[in-house]
Backbone and ligand atoms as CSV (ligand in chain L), in Angstrom:
chain,resi,resn,atom,element,x,y,z
A,1,MET,N,N,85.702,52.781,205.723
A,1,MET,CA,C,85.020,53.114,204.476
A,1,MET,C,C,85.052,54.619,204.256
A,2,THR,N,N,85.391,54.984,203.066
A,2,THR,CA,C,85.417,56.410,202.746
A,2,THR,C,C,84.204,56.755,201.905
A,3,THR,N,N,83.672,57.914,202.194
A,3,THR,CA,C,82.575,58.399,201.356
A,3,THR,C,C,83.042,59.664,200.667
A,4,SER,N,N,82.702,59.790,199.440
A,4,SER,CA,C,83.015,61.022,198.734
A,4,SER,C,C,81.770,61.467,197.979
A,5,THR,N,N,81.556,62.749,198.043
A,5,THR,CA,C,80.416,63.317,197.336
A,5,THR,C,C,80.844,63.620,195.906
A,6,PRO,N,N,80.176,63.052,194.935
A,6,PRO,CA,C,80.575,63.374,193.562
A,6,PRO,C,C,80.294,64.836,193.235
A,7,GLU,N,N,81.158,65.419,192.441
A,7,GLU,CA,C,80.934,66.795,191.980
A,7,GLU,C,C,79.611,66.826,191.213
A,8,PRO,N,N,78.789,67.873,191.422
A,8,PRO,CA,C,77.564,67.955,190.627
A,8,PRO,C,C,77.904,68.141,189.146
A,9,ALA,N,N,77.080,67.583,188.302
A,9,ALA,CA,C,77.358,67.648,186.867
A,9,ALA,C,C,77.283,69.086,186.373
A,10,PRO,N,N,78.218,69.491,185.524
A,10,PRO,CA,C,78.110,70.830,184.944
A,10,PRO,C,C,76.859,70.934,184.084
A,11,THR,N,N,76.316,72.118,183.987
A,11,THR,CA,C,75.119,72.303,183.166
A,11,THR,C,C,75.459,72.981,181.851
A,12,GLY,N,N,76.739,73.193,181.606
A,12,GLY,CA,C,77.195,73.826,180.374
A,12,GLY,C,C,78.661,74.127,180.562
A,13,PRO,N,N,79.303,74.741,179.568
A,13,PRO,CA,C,80.718,75.076,179.716
A,13,PRO,C,C,80.943,76.064,180.852
A,14,GLU,N,N,82.022,75.914,181.565
A,14,GLU,CA,C,82.336,76.827,182.663
A,14,GLU,C,C,82.727,78.196,182.098
A,15,ILE,N,N,82.270,79.254,182.759
A,15,ILE,CA,C,82.667,80.620,182.401
A,15,ILE,C,C,83.763,81.035,183.372
A,16,ARG,N,N,84.886,81.418,182.832
A,16,ARG,CA,C,85.992,81.801,183.707
A,16,ARG,C,C,86.307,83.290,183.619
A,17,GLY,N,N,85.487,84.031,182.892
A,17,GLY,CA,C,85.564,85.479,182.876
A,17,GLY,C,C,86.760,86.021,182.133
A,18,PRO,N,N,87.076,87.317,182.303
A,18,PRO,CA,C,86.275,88.251,183.105
A,18,PRO,C,C,84.957,88.598,182.425
A,19,GLU,N,N,83.925,88.662,183.235
A,19,GLU,CA,C,82.588,88.945,182.727
A,19,GLU,C,C,81.738,89.439,183.897
A,20,VAL,N,N,80.844,90.374,183.627
A,20,VAL,CA,C,79.918,90.871,184.646
A,20,VAL,C,C,78.536,90.309,184.342
A,21,LEU,N,N,78.107,89.347,185.138
A,21,LEU,CA,C,76.801,88.724,184.931
A,21,LEU,C,C,75.690,89.663,185.392
A,22,ARG,N,N,74.478,89.394,184.948
A,22,ARG,CA,C,73.327,90.260,185.224
A,22,ARG,C,C,72.264,89.471,185.970
A,23,ARG,N,N,71.805,90.055,187.049
A,23,ARG,CA,C,70.873,89.352,187.932
A,23,ARG,C,C,69.608,90.193,188.082
A,24,VAL,N,N,68.451,89.589,187.852
A,24,VAL,CA,C,67.206,90.319,188.067
A,24,VAL,C,C,66.895,90.328,189.557
A,25,VAL,N,N,66.388,91.447,190.042
A,25,VAL,CA,C,66.021,91.585,191.447
A,25,VAL,C,C,64.555,92.002,191.518
A,26,PRO,N,N,63.709,91.193,192.170
A,26,PRO,CA,C,62.301,91.554,192.318
A,26,PRO,C,C,62.090,92.546,193.456
A,27,GLU,N,N,60.971,93.257,193.396
A,27,GLU,CA,C,60.617,94.215,194.455
A,27,GLU,C,C,60.665,93.559,195.837
A,28,ALA,N,N,60.233,92.304,195.898
A,28,ALA,CA,C,60.159,91.607,197.184
A,28,ALA,C,C,61.533,91.445,197.837
A,29,ALA,N,N,62.610,91.575,197.059
A,29,ALA,CA,C,63.955,91.402,197.613
A,29,ALA,C,C,64.667,92.744,197.785
A,30,MET,N,N,63.895,93.849,197.752
A,30,MET,CA,C,64.492,95.177,197.940
A,30,MET,C,C,64.318,95.625,199.389
A,31,LYS,N,N,65.324,96.338,199.902
A,31,LYS,CA,C,65.218,96.906,201.240
A,31,LYS,C,C,64.554,98.286,201.137
A,32,ASP,N,N,64.136,98.797,202.296
A,32,ASP,CA,C,63.450,100.091,202.325
A,32,ASP,C,C,64.331,101.218,201.797
A,33,ASP,N,N,65.653,101.062,201.918
A,33,ASP,CA,C,66.544,102.132,201.469
A,33,ASP,C,C,66.829,102.075,199.965
A,34,GLY,N,N,66.127,101.199,199.249
A,34,GLY,CA,C,66.275,101.165,197.799
A,34,GLY,C,C,67.424,100.306,197.301
A,35,ARG,N,N,68.054,99.569,198.230
A,35,ARG,CA,C,69.129,98.672,197.806
A,35,ARG,C,C,68.634,97.234,197.860
A,36,PRO,N,N,69.195,96.372,197.006
A,36,PRO,CA,C,68.784,94.966,197.082
A,36,PRO,C,C,69.275,94.314,198.374
A,37,SER,N,N,68.457,93.458,198.935
A,37,SER,CA,C,68.853,92.639,200.086
A,37,SER,C,C,69.757,91.517,199.594
A,38,SER,N,N,70.577,90.974,200.476
A,38,SER,CA,C,71.420,89.845,200.064
A,38,SER,C,C,70.560,88.645,199.658
A,39,SER,N,N,69.300,88.624,200.100
A,39,SER,CA,C,68.414,87.518,199.708
A,39,SER,C,C,68.193,87.486,198.199
A,40,ALA,N,N,68.464,88.622,197.529
A,40,ALA,CA,C,68.324,88.668,196.074
A,40,ALA,C,C,69.450,87.911,195.370
A,41,PHE,N,N,70.460,87.518,196.140
A,41,PHE,CA,C,71.619,86.851,195.530
A,41,PHE,C,C,71.827,85.456,196.121
A,42,MET,N,N,70.721,84.839,196.486
A,42,MET,CA,C,70.751,83.470,196.981
A,42,MET,C,C,70.380,82.519,195.850
A,43,ARG,N,N,70.577,81.227,196.112
A,43,ARG,CA,C,70.217,80.261,195.088
A,43,ARG,C,C,68.702,80.080,195.014
A,44,SER,N,N,68.258,79.636,193.876
A,44,SER,CA,C,66.846,79.350,193.676
A,44,SER,C,C,66.501,78.022,194.335
A,45,SER,N,N,65.313,77.951,194.952
A,45,SER,CA,C,64.890,76.679,195.533
A,45,SER,C,C,64.570,75.674,194.421
A,46,HIS,N,N,64.382,76.180,193.218
A,46,HIS,CA,C,64.037,75.290,192.099
A,46,HIS,C,C,65.208,74.384,191.701
A,47,ASP,N,N,66.372,75.008,191.479
A,47,ASP,CA,C,67.494,74.223,190.954
A,47,ASP,C,C,68.791,74.398,191.750
A,48,SER,N,N,68.713,75.150,192.868
A,48,SER,CA,C,69.874,75.377,193.745
A,48,SER,C,C,70.992,76.154,193.064
A,49,MET,N,N,70.657,76.853,191.989
A,49,MET,CA,C,71.615,77.705,191.288
A,49,MET,C,C,71.171,79.154,191.453
A,50,MET,N,N,72.123,80.098,191.306
A,50,MET,CA,C,71.731,81.500,191.180
A,50,MET,C,C,71.661,81.810,189.690
A,51,SER,N,N,70.462,82.170,189.263
A,51,SER,CA,C,70.192,82.395,187.850
A,51,SER,C,C,70.641,83.790,187.431
A,52,THR,N,N,71.408,83.869,186.362
A,52,THR,CA,C,71.863,85.161,185.848
A,52,THR,C,C,71.830,85.120,184.329
A,53,PHE,N,N,72.068,86.303,183.737
A,53,PHE,CA,C,72.273,86.359,182.299
A,53,PHE,C,C,73.690,86.834,182.017
A,54,ARG,N,N,74.183,86.447,180.862
A,54,ARG,CA,C,75.552,86.796,180.483
A,54,ARG,C,C,75.649,88.264,180.119
A,55,GLU,N,N,76.885,88.760,180.195
A,55,GLU,CA,C,77.155,90.173,179.956
A,55,GLU,C,C,76.659,90.652,178.590
A,56,GLY,N,N,76.713,89.768,177.589
A,56,GLY,CA,C,76.336,90.175,176.233
A,56,GLY,C,C,74.838,90.316,176.024
A,57,VAL,N,N,74.019,89.894,176.997
A,57,VAL,CA,C,72.568,89.995,176.841
A,57,VAL,C,C,72.143,91.399,177.254
A,58,PRO,N,N,71.468,92.151,176.355
A,58,PRO,CA,C,71.058,93.521,176.720
A,58,PRO,C,C,70.193,93.536,177.983
A,59,VAL,N,N,70.396,94.540,178.828
A,59,VAL,CA,C,69.646,94.583,180.095
A,59,VAL,C,C,68.148,94.635,179.861
A,60,GLU,N,N,67.710,95.269,178.776
A,60,GLU,CA,C,66.273,95.324,178.478
A,60,GLU,C,C,65.730,93.912,178.241
A,61,ASP,N,N,66.540,93.073,177.608
A,61,ASP,CA,C,66.123,91.690,177.362
A,61,ASP,C,C,66.096,90.890,178.658
A,62,VAL,N,N,67.067,91.181,179.536
A,62,VAL,CA,C,67.090,90.504,180.846
A,62,VAL,C,C,65.818,90.862,181.613
A,63,ALA,N,N,65.475,92.155,181.626
A,63,ALA,CA,C,64.278,92.604,182.342
A,63,ALA,C,C,63.022,91.985,181.737
A,64,ALA,N,N,62.981,91.912,180.412
A,64,ALA,CA,C,61.788,91.393,179.731
A,64,ALA,C,C,61.586,89.908,180.008
A,65,ALA,N,N,62.673,89.207,180.356
A,65,ALA,CA,C,62.575,87.769,180.588
A,65,ALA,C,C,62.027,87.449,181.980
A,66,TRP,N,N,61.885,88.480,182.841
A,66,TRP,CA,C,61.429,88.248,184.213
A,66,TRP,C,C,59.982,87.763,184.228
A,67,LYS,N,N,59.745,86.629,184.906
A,67,LYS,CA,C,58.392,86.063,184.945
A,67,LYS,C,C,57.927,85.815,186.373
A,68,GLY,N,N,58.614,86.420,187.367
A,68,GLY,CA,C,58.253,86.151,188.749
A,68,GLY,C,C,56.941,86.803,189.154
A,69,LYS,N,N,56.466,86.438,190.332
A,69,LYS,CA,C,55.200,86.971,190.833
A,69,LYS,C,C,55.356,88.410,191.305
A,70,SER,N,N,56.489,88.683,191.981
A,70,SER,CA,C,56.749,90.044,192.450
A,70,SER,C,C,57.227,90.883,191.266
A,71,PRO,N,N,56.820,92.186,191.208
A,71,PRO,CA,C,57.303,93.014,190.099
A,71,PRO,C,C,58.823,93.113,190.108
A,72,LEU,N,N,59.375,93.326,188.940
A,72,LEU,CA,C,60.817,93.482,188.804
A,72,LEU,C,C,61.261,94.824,189.388
A,73,ALA,N,N,62.292,94.816,190.227
A,73,ALA,CA,C,62.849,96.077,190.729
A,73,ALA,C,C,63.929,96.585,189.789
A,74,GLY,N,N,64.672,95.690,189.191
A,74,GLY,CA,C,65.721,96.107,188.272
A,74,GLY,C,C,66.702,94.991,188.004
A,75,VAL,N,N,67.761,95.365,187.334
A,75,VAL,CA,C,68.818,94.410,186.977
A,75,VAL,C,C,70.120,94.939,187.550
A,76,TRP,N,N,70.796,94.090,188.324
A,76,TRP,CA,C,72.055,94.478,188.962
A,76,TRP,C,C,73.196,93.596,188.467
A,77,PRO,N,N,74.416,94.136,188.483
A,77,PRO,CA,C,75.560,93.305,188.107
A,77,PRO,C,C,75.957,92.384,189.251
A,78,VAL,N,N,76.519,91.242,188.922
A,78,VAL,CA,C,76.972,90.299,189.955
A,78,VAL,C,C,78.496,90.399,190.091
A,79,GLY,N,N,79.036,91.609,190.034
A,79,GLY,CA,C,80.475,91.761,190.164
A,79,GLY,C,C,81.200,91.175,188.961
A,80,VAL,N,N,82.480,91.092,189.039
A,80,VAL,CA,C,83.268,90.555,187.931
A,80,VAL,C,C,83.558,89.090,188.186
A,81,ILE,N,N,83.086,88.259,187.284
A,81,ILE,CA,C,83.403,86.841,187.348
A,81,ILE,C,C,84.779,86.690,186.721
A,82,ASP,N,N,85.755,86.329,187.521
A,82,ASP,CA,C,87.114,86.210,187.008
A,82,ASP,C,C,87.701,84.929,187.585
A,83,GLY,N,N,87.662,83.884,186.801
A,83,GLY,CA,C,88.064,82.561,187.287
A,83,GLY,C,C,86.886,81.859,187.913
A,84,SER,N,N,86.198,82.538,188.816
A,84,SER,CA,C,84.989,82.000,189.431
A,84,SER,C,C,84.264,83.177,190.066
A,85,ALA,N,N,83.055,82.904,190.553
A,85,ALA,CA,C,82.289,83.935,191.245
A,85,ALA,C,C,82.537,83.766,192.733
A,86,ASN,N,N,83.551,84.443,193.263
A,86,ASN,CA,C,83.901,84.331,194.684
A,86,ASN,C,C,84.067,82.879,195.113
A,87,GLY,N,N,84.605,82.068,194.219
A,87,GLY,CA,C,84.854,80.667,194.562
A,87,GLY,C,C,83.797,79.700,194.065
A,88,ALA,N,N,82.669,80.225,193.584
A,88,ALA,CA,C,81.630,79.350,193.038
A,88,ALA,C,C,81.815,79.255,191.524
A,89,LYS,N,N,81.612,78.064,190.983
A,89,LYS,CA,C,81.717,77.902,189.532
A,89,LYS,C,C,80.513,78.533,188.839
A,90,VAL,N,N,80.749,78.991,187.612
A,90,VAL,CA,C,79.682,79.604,186.816
A,90,VAL,C,C,79.613,78.867,185.485
A,91,TYR,N,N,78.399,78.491,185.109
A,91,TYR,CA,C,78.226,77.756,183.862
A,91,TYR,C,C,77.395,78.551,182.862
A,92,ASP,N,N,77.855,78.515,181.634
A,92,ASP,CA,C,77.087,79.039,180.502
A,92,ASP,C,C,76.088,77.950,180.119
A,93,ASP,N,N,74.840,78.096,180.569
A,93,ASP,CA,C,73.877,77.021,180.348
A,93,ASP,C,C,72.662,77.475,179.542
A,94,GLY,N,N,72.851,78.542,178.737
A,94,GLY,CA,C,71.766,78.979,177.863
A,94,GLY,C,C,71.338,77.861,176.930
A,95,LEU,N,N,70.028,77.627,176.872
A,95,LEU,CA,C,69.428,76.578,176.038
A,95,LEU,C,C,69.842,75.161,176.461
A,96,LYS,N,N,70.424,75.049,177.664
A,96,LYS,CA,C,70.790,73.732,178.193
A,96,LYS,C,C,69.701,73.275,179.178
A,97,PRO,N,N,69.595,71.968,179.417
A,97,PRO,CA,C,68.572,71.483,180.361
A,97,PRO,C,C,68.786,72.042,181.766
A,98,CYS,N,N,67.688,72.346,182.438
A,98,CYS,CA,C,67.710,72.837,183.813
A,98,CYS,C,C,68.409,71.826,184.724
A,99,ALA,N,N,69.112,72.363,185.738
A,99,ALA,CA,C,69.859,71.497,186.656
A,99,ALA,C,C,68.944,70.585,187.469
A,100,CYS,N,N,67.649,70.923,187.563
A,100,CYS,CA,C,66.743,70.045,188.312
A,100,CYS,C,C,66.413,68.797,187.504
A,101,GLY,N,N,66.811,68.796,186.240
A,101,GLY,CA,C,66.574,67.623,185.405
A,101,GLY,C,C,65.097,67.400,185.116
A,102,GLY,N,N,64.307,68.471,185.236
A,102,GLY,CA,C,62.877,68.340,184.979
A,102,GLY,C,C,62.124,67.719,186.144
A,103,ALA,N,N,62.816,67.545,187.285
A,103,ALA,CA,C,62.206,66.864,188.425
A,103,ALA,C,C,61.177,67.737,189.140
A,104,ASN,N,N,61.309,69.055,189.002
A,104,ASN,CA,C,60.429,69.947,189.753
A,104,ASN,C,C,59.229,70.387,188.924
A,105,ASP,N,N,58.101,70.493,189.587
A,105,ASP,CA,C,56.888,70.987,188.928
A,105,ASP,C,C,57.147,72.366,188.350
A,106,GLY,N,N,56.618,72.600,187.208
A,106,GLY,CA,C,56.750,73.921,186.603
A,106,GLY,C,C,58.076,74.131,185.915
A,107,CYS,N,N,58.894,73.102,185.830
A,107,CYS,CA,C,60.185,73.261,185.160
A,107,CYS,C,C,59.949,73.460,183.670
A,108,GLU,N,N,60.617,74.479,183.140
A,108,GLU,CA,C,60.425,74.764,181.715
A,108,GLU,C,C,61.417,74.000,180.851
A,109,GLY,N,N,62.212,73.137,181.481
A,109,GLY,CA,C,63.102,72.282,180.701
A,109,GLY,C,C,64.451,72.897,180.453
A,110,ASP,N,N,64.512,73.812,179.506
A,110,ASP,CA,C,65.793,74.425,179.172
A,110,ASP,C,C,65.871,75.840,179.736
A,111,TYR,N,N,67.086,76.224,180.113
A,111,TYR,CA,C,67.307,77.619,180.496
A,111,TYR,C,C,67.214,78.491,179.247
A,112,PRO,N,N,66.851,79.775,179.415
A,112,PRO,CA,C,66.753,80.642,178.231
A,112,PRO,C,C,68.127,80.949,177.619
A,113,ASP,N,N,68.089,81.372,176.391
A,113,ASP,CA,C,69.309,81.753,175.680
A,113,ASP,C,C,70.034,82.858,176.453
A,114,GLY,N,N,71.340,82.764,176.548
A,114,GLY,CA,C,72.118,83.792,177.228
A,114,GLY,C,C,72.170,83.614,178.738
A,115,HIS,N,N,71.597,82.517,179.239
A,115,HIS,CA,C,71.532,82.266,180.681
A,115,HIS,C,C,72.871,81.753,181.210
A,116,ALA,N,N,73.175,82.092,182.449
A,116,ALA,CA,C,74.342,81.527,183.133
A,116,ALA,C,C,73.946,81.265,184.574
A,117,SER,N,N,74.450,80.178,185.142
A,117,SER,CA,C,74.124,79.828,186.522
A,117,SER,C,C,75.372,79.851,187.386
A,118,VAL,N,N,75.253,80.510,188.544
A,118,VAL,CA,C,76.290,80.399,189.564
A,118,VAL,C,C,75.938,79.158,190.377
A,119,ASP,N,N,76.853,78.205,190.396
A,119,ASP,CA,C,76.545,76.889,190.946
A,119,ASP,C,C,76.702,76.883,192.465
A,120,LEU,N,N,75.569,76.844,193.163
A,120,LEU,CA,C,75.567,76.857,194.627
A,120,LEU,C,C,75.039,75.535,195.180
A,121,ARG,N,N,74.989,74.510,194.322
A,121,ARG,CA,C,74.365,73.247,194.713
A,121,ARG,C,C,75.087,72.546,195.851
A,122,GLU,N,N,76.413,72.643,195.869
A,122,GLU,CA,C,77.172,71.880,196.865
A,122,GLU,C,C,77.803,72.788,197.919
A,123,ILE,N,N,77.347,74.022,197.988
A,123,ILE,CA,C,77.940,74.977,198.924
A,123,ILE,C,C,77.042,75.094,200.150
A,124,GLY,N,N,77.640,74.964,201.312
A,124,GLY,CA,C,76.886,74.966,202.564
A,124,GLY,C,C,76.249,76.314,202.864
A,125,ARG,N,N,75.289,76.284,203.767
A,125,ARG,CA,C,74.452,77.439,204.022
A,125,ARG,C,C,75.230,78.680,204.454
A,126,SER,N,N,76.164,78.533,205.396
A,126,SER,CA,C,76.827,79.740,205.900
A,126,SER,C,C,77.704,80.358,204.814
A,127,ARG,N,N,78.335,79.508,203.992
A,127,ARG,CA,C,79.141,80.074,202.910
A,127,ARG,C,C,78.247,80.698,201.837
A,128,ARG,N,N,77.080,80.107,201.583
A,128,ARG,CA,C,76.152,80.699,200.622
A,128,ARG,C,C,75.710,82.085,201.082
A,129,GLU,N,N,75.479,82.224,202.391
A,129,GLU,CA,C,75.048,83.523,202.908
A,129,GLU,C,C,76.156,84.560,202.785
A,130,ARG,N,N,77.406,84.125,203.028
A,130,ARG,CA,C,78.549,85.038,202.826
A,130,ARG,C,C,78.665,85.455,201.368
A,131,LEU,N,N,78.534,84.475,200.477
A,131,LEU,CA,C,78.612,84.778,199.043
A,131,LEU,C,C,77.521,85.763,198.642
A,132,ALA,N,N,76.315,85.554,199.145
A,132,ALA,CA,C,75.191,86.434,198.797
A,132,ALA,C,C,75.501,87.868,199.205
A,133,LYS,N,N,76.102,88.043,200.387
A,133,LYS,CA,C,76.459,89.396,200.832
A,133,LYS,C,C,77.538,89.987,199.925
A,134,GLN,N,N,78.515,89.157,199.522
A,134,GLN,CA,C,79.564,89.651,198.623
A,134,GLN,C,C,78.974,90.071,197.274
A,135,PHE,N,N,78.069,89.259,196.741
A,135,PHE,CA,C,77.441,89.605,195.464
A,135,PHE,C,C,76.619,90.885,195.610
A,136,ARG,N,N,75.861,90.969,196.712
A,136,ARG,CA,C,75.036,92.159,196.939
A,136,ARG,C,C,75.908,93.412,197.081
A,137,ASP,N,N,76.977,93.311,197.865
A,137,ASP,CA,C,77.845,94.471,198.065
A,137,ASP,C,C,78.450,94.940,196.733
A,138,ALA,N,N,78.874,93.975,195.905
A,138,ALA,CA,C,79.434,94.336,194.589
A,138,ALA,C,C,78.362,94.978,193.718
A,139,ALA,N,N,77.140,94.447,193.783
A,139,ALA,CA,C,76.046,94.985,192.984
A,139,ALA,C,C,75.742,96.425,193.377
A,140,VAL,N,N,75.679,96.662,194.700
A,140,VAL,CA,C,75.371,98.008,195.191
A,140,VAL,C,C,76.498,98.975,194.819
A,141,GLN,N,N,77.735,98.509,194.963
A,141,GLN,CA,C,78.881,99.356,194.650
A,141,GLN,C,C,78.877,99.755,193.176
A,142,ASN,N,N,78.536,98.820,192.300
A,142,ASN,CA,C,78.564,99.092,190.867
A,142,ASN,C,C,77.292,99.785,190.378
A,143,GLY,N,N,76.212,99.653,191.112
A,143,GLY,CA,C,74.977,100.332,190.757
A,143,GLY,C,C,74.119,99.519,189.796
A,144,ALA,N,N,72.812,99.798,189.825
A,144,ALA,CA,C,71.864,99.075,188.980
A,144,ALA,C,C,72.190,99.316,187.513
A,145,LEU,N,N,72.048,98.272,186.709
A,145,LEU,CA,C,72.193,98.393,185.256
A,145,LEU,C,C,70.896,98.922,184.649
A,146,LEU,N,N,69.803,98.618,185.345
A,146,LEU,CA,C,68.482,99.060,184.896
A,146,LEU,C,C,67.563,99.057,186.109
A,147,LYS,N,N,66.746,100.104,186.254
A,147,LYS,CA,C,65.739,100.110,187.307
A,147,LYS,C,C,64.365,100.181,186.672
A,148,ALA,N,N,63.477,99.356,187.175
A,148,ALA,CA,C,62.121,99.313,186.617
A,148,ALA,C,C,61.324,100.479,187.173
A,149,ALA,N,N,60.430,101.012,186.362
A,149,ALA,CA,C,59.507,102.051,186.828
A,149,ALA,C,C,58.211,101.364,187.206
A,150,ASN,N,N,58.003,101.186,188.501
A,150,ASN,CA,C,56.839,100.430,188.966
A,150,ASN,C,C,55.749,101.320,189.580
A,151,ASP,N,N,55.817,102.618,189.353
A,151,ASP,CA,C,54.828,103.478,189.993
A,151,ASP,C,C,53.593,103.673,189.124
L,1,ZN,ZN,ZN,64.047,72.773,186.489
């Protein structure tokens, strides 16, 4: 008997780039040296996706959309999405239903306008950790798009 894992359903049209996605980074995911930790580029426990905004969304709007408990540290680029994000698919899912399908408490239903998800649902832990480091390294190399003034 063969078992095959079905591909997870897309949450919107695939983005094949080139495009530089925007990722919010909370204070809690910053290192002491002022750089984001790779933990800032992991998938969300809510929907197993890495939540980003598309390049066309102004960084001020990305920052304003932050609703986390930890204060916002800033907005960093997720490198250049060209074909895929280091092998992970990216979906344009603005105004599309959340990948959790509303199954999780506190789900707001639809992703916000201009949202894009890096799909990490079917990627194993060690590869996810490698990807997170690659995204973080690209973000640090390119520099913050916006830094919050939290003092
Ligand atoms: Zn959800």
